[in-house]
C-alpha positions as CSV (number, residue, x, y, z in Angstrom):
1,X,55.8,6.0,19.5
2,X,53.7,3.2,18.0
3,X,50.0,3.3,17.2
4,X,48.9,1.6,20.5
5,X,50.8,4.1,22.6
6,X,49.3,7.0,20.6
7,X,45.8,5.6,21.1
8,X,46.4,5.2,24.8
9,X,47.6,8.8,25.0
10,X,44.6,10.1,23.1
11,X,42.2,8.1,25.3
12,X,44.0,9.6,28.4
13,X,43.6,13.1,27.1
14,X,40.0,12.6,26.2
15,X,39.2,11.1,29.7
16,X,41.1,13.9,31.5
17,X,39.2,16.7,29.5
18,X,35.8,15.1,29.8
19,X,36.2,13.5,33.2
20,X,35.0,10.1,31.9
21,X,36.0,6.7,33.2
22,X,38.7,5.1,31.0
23,X,36.6,1.9,30.8
24,X,33.5,3.8,29.7
25,X,35.2,5.6,26.8
26,X,35.4,2.6,24.4
27,X,31.7,1.8,25.0
28,X,30.8,5.4,24.2
29,X,33.0,5.3,21.1
30,X,31.2,2.1,19.8
31,X,27.8,3.6,20.6
32,X,28.8,6.8,18.6
33,X,30.0,4.7,15.7
34,X,26.8,2.8,15.7
35,X,24.8,6.0,15.6
36,X,26.9,7.3,12.7
37,X,26.4,4.1,10.7
38,X,22.7,4.1,11.3
39,X,22.5,7.8,10.3
40,X,24.5,7.2,7.1
41,X,22.3,4.2,6.2
42,X,19.2,6.3,6.7
43,X,20.7,9.1,4.6
44,X,21.5,6.7,1.7
45,X,18.1,5.0,1.8
46,X,16.4,8.4,2.0
47,X,18.2,9.4,-1.1
48,X,17.2,6.2,-3.0
49,X,13.6,6.6,-1.9
50,X,13.5,10.1,-3.3
51,X,14.9,9.0,-6.6
52,X,12.2,6.3,-6.9
53,X,9.2,8.6,-6.2
54,X,8.8,10.3,-9.6
55,X,8.6,6.9,-11.4
56,X,6.2,5.6,-8.7
57,X,4.0,8.7,-9.2
58,X,4.1,8.1,-13.0
59,X,3.0,4.5,-12.5
60,X,0.2,5.4,-10.1
61,X,-1.4,8.3,-12.1
62,X,-2.5,7.2,-15.6
63,X,-2.9,9.6,-18.4
64,X,-6.7,8.9,-18.4
65,X,-6.9,9.8,-14.7
66,X,-4.9,13.0,-15.4
67,X,-7.2,14.0,-18.3
68,X,-10.4,13.2,-16.2
69,X,-9.1,15.3,-13.3
70,X,-8.2,18.2,-15.5
71,X,-11.5,18.1,-17.3
72,X,-13.4,18.1,-14.0
73,X,-11.4,21.1,-12.7
74,X,-11.8,23.1,-15.9
75,X,-15.5,22.3,-16.0
76,X,-15.8,23.6,-12.5
77,X,-14.1,26.8,-13.3
78,X,-15.9,27.5,-16.5
79,X,-19.4,26.7,-15.1
80,X,-18.7,29.4,-12.5
81,X,-18.2,32.1,-15.2
82,X,-21.3,34.3,-15.4
83,X,-23.5,33.3,-18.2
84,X,-21.7,30.0,-19.0
85,X,-24.4,27.7,-17.4
86,X,-24.1,23.9,-17.7
87,X,-20.8,23.0,-19.1
88,X,-19.0,19.9,-20.6
89,X,-15.3,19.8,-21.3
90,X,-13.1,17.4,-23.4
91,X,-9.3,17.6,-23.4
92,X,-7.1,15.8,-25.9
93,X,-3.4,15.2,-25.5
94,X,-0.4,15.0,-27.9
95,X,1.2,12.2,-25.9
96,X,1.5,10.6,-22.4
97,X,3.7,11.5,-19.5
98,X,7.4,11.8,-20.3
99,X,10.2,10.8,-17.9
100,X,13.2,13.0,-17.9
101,X,16.4,11.1,-16.8
102,X,19.5,12.3,-15.1
103,X,22.4,13.0,-17.6
104,X,26.1,12.9,-17.1
105,X,27.6,15.5,-19.4
106,X,31.4,15.1,-20.0
107,X,33.2,17.9,-21.8
108,X,36.4,16.0,-22.3
109,X,39.3,16.9,-24.5
110,X,40.6,14.4,-27.1
111,X,44.2,14.9,-28.2
112,X,45.0,13.4,-31.6
113,X,48.4,12.1,-32.7
114,X,49.5,15.6,-33.9
115,X,48.9,17.0,-30.4
116,X,45.9,19.1,-31.4
117,X,43.1,19.2,-28.8
118,X,39.5,18.7,-29.8
119,X,36.8,19.4,-27.2
120,X,33.9,17.1,-27.5
121,X,30.8,16.7,-25.4
122,X,29.7,13.2,-24.3
123,X,26.2,12.9,-23.0
124,X,25.3,9.7,-21.1
125,X,22.4,8.7,-18.9
126,X,23.2,7.9,-15.3
127,X,22.3,4.2,-14.8
128,X,22.0,2.5,-11.4
129,X,21.5,-1.1,-10.4
130,X,18.0,-1.6,-9.1
131,X,16.1,-4.5,-7.7
132,X,14.8,-5.5,-11.1
133,X,17.9,-4.7,-13.2
134,X,19.5,-1.5,-14.4
135,X,17.5,1.7,-14.8
136,X,18.0,5.4,-15.2
137,X,17.3,7.9,-12.5
138,X,14.2,9.9,-13.2
139,X,14.6,13.6,-12.2
140,X,11.2,14.8,-13.2
141,X,8.0,13.6,-15.0
142,X,6.7,16.1,-17.6
143,X,3.0,16.3,-17.9
144,X,1.6,15.5,-21.4
145,X,1.2,18.4,-23.9
146,X,-2.4,19.4,-24.5
147,X,-3.5,19.2,-28.1
148,X,-6.9,20.8,-27.7
149,X,-9.8,21.7,-25.5
150,X,-13.5,21.5,-26.5
151,X,-16.0,23.4,-24.3
152,X,-19.7,23.0,-24.8
153,X,-21.9,25.2,-22.5
154,X,-25.3,26.8,-22.4
155,X,-23.8,30.3,-22.8
156,X,-21.4,29.3,-25.6
157,X,-23.5,31.3,-28.1
158,X,-22.7,34.6,-26.3
159,X,-19.5,36.2,-27.7
160,X,-18.6,37.8,-24.3
161,X,-19.0,34.4,-22.5
162,X,-17.1,32.7,-25.3
163,X,-14.2,35.2,-24.9
164,X,-14.1,34.7,-21.1
165,X,-14.0,30.9,-21.5
166,X,-11.2,31.1,-24.1
167,X,-9.2,33.5,-21.9
168,X,-9.7,31.3,-18.8
169,X,-8.7,28.1,-20.5
170,X,-5.7,29.5,-22.3
171,X,-4.4,31.0,-19.0
172,X,-5.0,27.8,-17.0
173,X,-3.4,25.4,-19.5
174,X,-0.8,27.7,-21.1
175,X,-2.1,27.0,-24.6
176,X,-2.9,29.2,-27.5
177,X,-6.5,30.3,-28.2
178,X,-6.3,28.3,-31.5
179,X,-6.4,25.1,-29.4
180,X,-9.7,26.0,-27.6
181,X,-13.1,25.6,-29.2
182,X,-16.3,26.9,-27.5
183,X,-19.8,25.9,-28.6
184,X,-23.3,26.5,-27.5
185,X,-25.0,23.5,-25.8
186,X,-27.9,22.3,-27.9
């Protein structure tokens, strides 16, 4: 039995089980194939869109915007602490945003001429061809590390208020109390 006869037999079986017209089956098969191709294309483009987003976010949000937003949010929280009063906050950073790229770890085994095996790890970045050349795949963008926070407020001279502010800032930013300075506004 050749391929053409097998195909005819398969079409006959499908038509008998589904009660479809034999002339309609090829049209439905082409329609289904088109849907599968469109779905696969959508899936692939969806994946590539997702891999581009961290770098797009990184480009859109500058470090200065990040610091300004953080300072505003911290100022809002501190000024609502009882006794703090009017508040100003300044935050300094160690560095800017850092992109973390996808790695391909290969734990290959090299065999030398004597037959002895030596396991070695190879660490390479995954590189893809993009519209503007080759580039790595960003898996996440790490926020900059905070160097220090200076808080100046009307209630900064009160030791209880100062302790509350230091506790709040260290909890919010996950930094040590040595990186937080609180002073009374003059």
